[in-house]
PyMOL CGO cylinders between C-alpha atoms (Angstrom):
from pymol import cmd
from pymol.cgo import CYLINDER

trace = [
    CYLINDER, 100.65, 96.98, 87.68, 102.23, 98.73, 90.80, 0.3, 1, 1, 1, 1, 1, 1,
    CYLINDER, 102.23, 98.73, 90.80, 102.28, 97.48, 93.98, 0.3, 1, 1, 1, 1, 1, 1,
    CYLINDER, 102.28, 97.48, 93.98, 100.18, 100.23, 95.62, 0.3, 1, 1, 1, 1, 1, 1,
    CYLINDER, 100.18, 100.23, 95.62, 97.55, 99.56, 93.14, 0.3, 1, 1, 1, 1, 1, 1,
    CYLINDER, 97.55, 99.56, 93.14, 97.92, 95.85, 92.78, 0.3, 1, 1, 1, 1, 1, 1,
    CYLINDER, 97.92, 95.85, 92.78, 97.03, 96.21, 96.97, 0.3, 1, 1, 1, 1, 1, 1,
    CYLINDER, 97.03, 96.21, 96.97, 94.33, 98.64, 96.47, 0.3, 1, 1, 1, 1, 1, 1,
    CYLINDER, 94.33, 98.64, 96.47, 92.59, 95.92, 94.11, 0.3, 1, 1, 1, 1, 1, 1,
    CYLINDER, 92.59, 95.92, 94.11, 92.59, 93.21, 96.58, 0.3, 1, 1, 1, 1, 1, 1,
    CYLINDER, 92.59, 93.21, 96.58, 91.25, 95.77, 99.42, 0.3, 1, 1, 1, 1, 1, 1,
    CYLINDER, 91.25, 95.77, 99.42, 88.78, 96.81, 96.92, 0.3, 1, 1, 1, 1, 1, 1,
    CYLINDER, 88.78, 96.81, 96.92, 87.88, 93.20, 96.11, 0.3, 1, 1, 1, 1, 1, 1,
    CYLINDER, 87.88, 93.20, 96.11, 87.72, 92.43, 100.04, 0.3, 1, 1, 1, 1, 1, 1,
    CYLINDER, 87.72, 92.43, 100.04, 85.06, 95.54, 100.82, 0.3, 1, 1, 1, 1, 1, 1,
    CYLINDER, 85.06, 95.54, 100.82, 82.73, 94.58, 97.91, 0.3, 1, 1, 1, 1, 1, 1,
    CYLINDER, 82.73, 94.58, 97.91, 82.73, 91.26, 99.09, 0.3, 1, 1, 1, 1, 1, 1,
    CYLINDER, 82.73, 91.26, 99.09, 81.14, 92.91, 102.31, 0.3, 1, 1, 1, 1, 1, 1,
    CYLINDER, 81.14, 92.91, 102.31, 84.61, 92.45, 104.53, 0.3, 1, 1, 1, 1, 1, 1,
    CYLINDER, 84.61, 92.45, 104.53, 84.64, 95.92, 106.93, 0.3, 1, 1, 1, 1, 1, 1,
    CYLINDER, 84.64, 95.92, 106.93, 88.23, 96.79, 106.77, 0.3, 1, 1, 1, 1, 1, 1,
    CYLINDER, 88.23, 96.79, 106.77, 87.53, 99.62, 108.84, 0.3, 1, 1, 1, 1, 1, 1,
    CYLINDER, 87.53, 99.62, 108.84, 89.03, 98.20, 112.15, 0.3, 1, 1, 1, 1, 1, 1,
    CYLINDER, 89.03, 98.20, 112.15, 92.47, 97.23, 113.06, 0.3, 1, 1, 1, 1, 1, 1,
    CYLINDER, 92.47, 97.23, 113.06, 93.22, 93.94, 112.60, 0.3, 1, 1, 1, 1, 1, 1,
    CYLINDER, 93.22, 93.94, 112.60, 96.62, 91.64, 112.79, 0.3, 1, 1, 1, 1, 1, 1,
    CYLINDER, 96.62, 91.64, 112.79, 97.91, 91.66, 109.11, 0.3, 1, 1, 1, 1, 1, 1,
    CYLINDER, 97.91, 91.66, 109.11, 100.46, 88.69, 107.80, 0.3, 1, 1, 1, 1, 1, 1,
    CYLINDER, 100.46, 88.69, 107.80, 103.35, 89.98, 106.20, 0.3, 1, 1, 1, 1, 1, 1,
    CYLINDER, 103.35, 89.98, 106.20, 104.92, 86.67, 104.24, 0.3, 1, 1, 1, 1, 1, 1,
    CYLINDER, 104.92, 86.67, 104.24, 108.62, 86.23, 103.39, 0.3, 1, 1, 1, 1, 1, 1,
    CYLINDER, 108.62, 86.23, 103.39, 110.41, 83.15, 101.86, 0.3, 1, 1, 1, 1, 1, 1,
    CYLINDER, 110.41, 83.15, 101.86, 114.42, 82.24, 102.73, 0.3, 1, 1, 1, 1, 1, 1,
    CYLINDER, 114.42, 82.24, 102.73, 116.98, 80.09, 101.60, 0.3, 1, 1, 1, 1, 1, 1,
    CYLINDER, 116.98, 80.09, 101.60, 118.10, 78.55, 104.51, 0.3, 1, 1, 1, 1, 1, 1,
    CYLINDER, 118.10, 78.55, 104.51, 117.53, 78.56, 108.28, 0.3, 1, 1, 1, 1, 1, 1,
    CYLINDER, 117.53, 78.56, 108.28, 120.28, 81.30, 109.48, 0.3, 1, 1, 1, 1, 1, 1,
    CYLINDER, 120.28, 81.30, 109.48, 118.65, 84.59, 106.72, 0.3, 1, 1, 1, 1, 1, 1,
    CYLINDER, 118.65, 84.59, 106.72, 115.37, 83.24, 108.42, 0.3, 1, 1, 1, 1, 1, 1,
    CYLINDER, 115.37, 83.24, 108.42, 116.10, 83.82, 111.34, 0.3, 1, 1, 1, 1, 1, 1,
    CYLINDER, 116.10, 83.82, 111.34, 118.15, 87.21, 110.74, 0.3, 1, 1, 1, 1, 1, 1,
    CYLINDER, 118.15, 87.21, 110.74, 114.85, 88.57, 109.18, 0.3, 1, 1, 1, 1, 1, 1,
    CYLINDER, 114.85, 88.57, 109.18, 112.91, 87.26, 111.99, 0.3, 1, 1, 1, 1, 1, 1,
    CYLINDER, 112.91, 87.26, 111.99, 115.02, 89.30, 114.38, 0.3, 1, 1, 1, 1, 1, 1,
    CYLINDER, 115.02, 89.30, 114.38, 114.98, 92.47, 112.61, 0.3, 1, 1, 1, 1, 1, 1,
    CYLINDER, 114.98, 92.47, 112.61, 111.44, 92.33, 112.16, 0.3, 1, 1, 1, 1, 1, 1,
    CYLINDER, 111.44, 92.33, 112.16, 110.63, 91.18, 115.77, 0.3, 1, 1, 1, 1, 1, 1,
    CYLINDER, 110.63, 91.18, 115.77, 113.03, 94.55, 116.92, 0.3, 1, 1, 1, 1, 1, 1,
    CYLINDER, 113.03, 94.55, 116.92, 110.45, 96.48, 114.90, 0.3, 1, 1, 1, 1, 1, 1,
    CYLINDER, 110.45, 96.48, 114.90, 107.38, 95.44, 116.66, 0.3, 1, 1, 1, 1, 1, 1,
    CYLINDER, 107.38, 95.44, 116.66, 106.37, 92.54, 114.45, 0.3, 1, 1, 1, 1, 1, 1,
    CYLINDER, 106.37, 92.54, 114.45, 105.06, 89.15, 115.95, 0.3, 1, 1, 1, 1, 1, 1,
    CYLINDER, 105.06, 89.15, 115.95, 107.01, 86.53, 113.83, 0.3, 1, 1, 1, 1, 1, 1,
    CYLINDER, 107.01, 86.53, 113.83, 106.84, 83.34, 113.03, 0.3, 1, 1, 1, 1, 1, 1,
    CYLINDER, 106.84, 83.34, 113.03, 109.68, 81.12, 111.25, 0.3, 1, 1, 1, 1, 1, 1,
    CYLINDER, 109.68, 81.12, 111.25, 108.47, 77.75, 109.55, 0.3, 1, 1, 1, 1, 1, 1,
    CYLINDER, 108.47, 77.75, 109.55, 110.26, 75.35, 107.29, 0.3, 1, 1, 1, 1, 1, 1,
    CYLINDER, 110.26, 75.35, 107.29, 108.27, 74.34, 104.71, 0.3, 1, 1, 1, 1, 1, 1,
    CYLINDER, 108.27, 74.34, 104.71, 108.20, 71.42, 101.55, 0.3, 1, 1, 1, 1, 1, 1,
    CYLINDER, 108.20, 71.42, 101.55, 109.32, 73.50, 98.72, 0.3, 1, 1, 1, 1, 1, 1,
    CYLINDER, 109.32, 73.50, 98.72, 112.35, 73.19, 96.50, 0.3, 1, 1, 1, 1, 1, 1,
    CYLINDER, 112.35, 73.19, 96.50, 113.38, 76.74, 96.87, 0.3, 1, 1, 1, 1, 1, 1,
    CYLINDER, 113.38, 76.74, 96.87, 113.15, 79.13, 99.63, 0.3, 1, 1, 1, 1, 1, 1,
    CYLINDER, 113.15, 79.13, 99.63, 112.07, 76.56, 102.10, 0.3, 1, 1, 1, 1, 1, 1,
    CYLINDER, 112.07, 76.56, 102.10, 112.00, 79.07, 104.72, 0.3, 1, 1, 1, 1, 1, 1,
    CYLINDER, 112.00, 79.07, 104.72, 108.86, 81.15, 105.97, 0.3, 1, 1, 1, 1, 1, 1,
    CYLINDER, 108.86, 81.15, 105.97, 108.82, 83.88, 107.82, 0.3, 1, 1, 1, 1, 1, 1,
    CYLINDER, 108.82, 83.88, 107.82, 105.38, 85.62, 108.67, 0.3, 1, 1, 1, 1, 1, 1,
    CYLINDER, 105.38, 85.62, 108.67, 106.07, 88.99, 110.20, 0.3, 1, 1, 1, 1, 1, 1,
    CYLINDER, 106.07, 88.99, 110.20, 102.27, 90.14, 111.69, 0.3, 1, 1, 1, 1, 1, 1,
    CYLINDER, 102.27, 90.14, 111.69, 101.36, 93.76, 112.78, 0.3, 1, 1, 1, 1, 1, 1,
    CYLINDER, 101.36, 93.76, 112.78, 98.04, 95.38, 114.47, 0.3, 1, 1, 1, 1, 1, 1,
    CYLINDER, 98.04, 95.38, 114.47, 97.21, 97.94, 111.83, 0.3, 1, 1, 1, 1, 1, 1,
    CYLINDER, 97.21, 97.94, 111.83, 94.08, 99.27, 110.15, 0.3, 1, 1, 1, 1, 1, 1,
    CYLINDER, 94.08, 99.27, 110.15, 94.40, 97.24, 106.61, 0.3, 1, 1, 1, 1, 1, 1,
    CYLINDER, 94.40, 97.24, 106.61, 94.80, 100.65, 104.42, 0.3, 1, 1, 1, 1, 1, 1,
    CYLINDER, 94.80, 100.65, 104.42, 96.23, 100.32, 101.08, 0.3, 1, 1, 1, 1, 1, 1,
    CYLINDER, 96.23, 100.32, 101.08, 99.05, 102.66, 101.65, 0.3, 1, 1, 1, 1, 1, 1,
    CYLINDER, 99.05, 102.66, 101.65, 100.13, 101.56, 105.26, 0.3, 1, 1, 1, 1, 1, 1,
    CYLINDER, 100.13, 101.56, 105.26, 100.01, 97.94, 103.59, 0.3, 1, 1, 1, 1, 1, 1,
    CYLINDER, 100.01, 97.94, 103.59, 102.28, 99.11, 100.91, 0.3, 1, 1, 1, 1, 1, 1,
    CYLINDER, 102.28, 99.11, 100.91, 104.61, 100.98, 103.20, 0.3, 1, 1, 1, 1, 1, 1,
    CYLINDER, 104.61, 100.98, 103.20, 105.28, 98.02, 105.30, 0.3, 1, 1, 1, 1, 1, 1,
    CYLINDER, 105.28, 98.02, 105.30, 105.50, 95.21, 102.26, 0.3, 1, 1, 1, 1, 1, 1,
    CYLINDER, 105.50, 95.21, 102.26, 108.27, 97.60, 100.66, 0.3, 1, 1, 1, 1, 1, 1,
    CYLINDER, 108.27, 97.60, 100.66, 110.06, 98.38, 103.66, 0.3, 1, 1, 1, 1, 1, 1,
    CYLINDER, 110.06, 98.38, 103.66, 110.06, 94.42, 105.14, 0.3, 1, 1, 1, 1, 1, 1,
    CYLINDER, 110.06, 94.42, 105.14, 110.86, 93.16, 101.09, 0.3, 1, 1, 1, 1, 1, 1,
    CYLINDER, 110.86, 93.16, 101.09, 114.25, 95.71, 101.43, 0.3, 1, 1, 1, 1, 1, 1,
    CYLINDER, 114.25, 95.71, 101.43, 115.10, 94.51, 104.24, 0.3, 1, 1, 1, 1, 1, 1,
    CYLINDER, 115.10, 94.51, 104.24, 114.39, 90.40, 103.43, 0.3, 1, 1, 1, 1, 1, 1,
    CYLINDER, 114.39, 90.40, 103.43, 116.17, 90.84, 100.30, 0.3, 1, 1, 1, 1, 1, 1,
    CYLINDER, 116.17, 90.84, 100.30, 119.67, 92.05, 102.31, 0.3, 1, 1, 1, 1, 1, 1,
    CYLINDER, 119.67, 92.05, 102.31, 119.17, 88.75, 104.01, 0.3, 1, 1, 1, 1, 1, 1,
    CYLINDER, 119.17, 88.75, 104.01, 118.77, 86.62, 100.65, 0.3, 1, 1, 1, 1, 1, 1,
    CYLINDER, 118.77, 86.62, 100.65, 114.85, 86.59, 100.81, 0.3, 1, 1, 1, 1, 1, 1,
    CYLINDER, 114.85, 86.59, 100.81, 112.12, 88.33, 99.17, 0.3, 1, 1, 1, 1, 1, 1,
    CYLINDER, 112.12, 88.33, 99.17, 108.33, 89.48, 100.25, 0.3, 1, 1, 1, 1, 1, 1,
    CYLINDER, 108.33, 89.48, 100.25, 105.90, 86.69, 99.31, 0.3, 1, 1, 1, 1, 1, 1,
    CYLINDER, 105.90, 86.69, 99.31, 102.42, 88.75, 100.19, 0.3, 1, 1, 1, 1, 1, 1,
    CYLINDER, 102.42, 88.75, 100.19, 100.28, 89.65, 102.73, 0.3, 1, 1, 1, 1, 1, 1,
    CYLINDER, 100.28, 89.65, 102.73, 97.06, 88.47, 104.20, 0.3, 1, 1, 1, 1, 1, 1,
    CYLINDER, 97.06, 88.47, 104.20, 94.95, 88.45, 107.29, 0.3, 1, 1, 1, 1, 1, 1,
    CYLINDER, 94.95, 88.45, 107.29, 92.35, 85.78, 108.80, 0.3, 1, 1, 1, 1, 1, 1,
    CYLINDER, 92.35, 85.78, 108.80, 89.64, 87.62, 110.61, 0.3, 1, 1, 1, 1, 1, 1,
    CYLINDER, 89.64, 87.62, 110.61, 88.50, 89.83, 108.22, 0.3, 1, 1, 1, 1, 1, 1,
]
cmd.load_cgo(trace, "trace")
């Protein structure tokens, strides 16, 4: 299953559960990194591109640094997939990777 198909399935499930996805909201794109230097470098890049960022150390054996890059947007499959792909490519250049997306105020 492609990333686009996976995201489409997630959004369709949310809609079938009665969630209104037609309004803009903050979408959180999560990334994991092996060290603080890598996490901070990615966070600076994401912030420069207009994302709100949060960097947190978590108790996890591998990649213990989380960076959440958030953006206000209407959650469409195309927009989410495009941003997720772009941020994952950048995260990989800093030894990290994408770790999913979501939002709380659905």
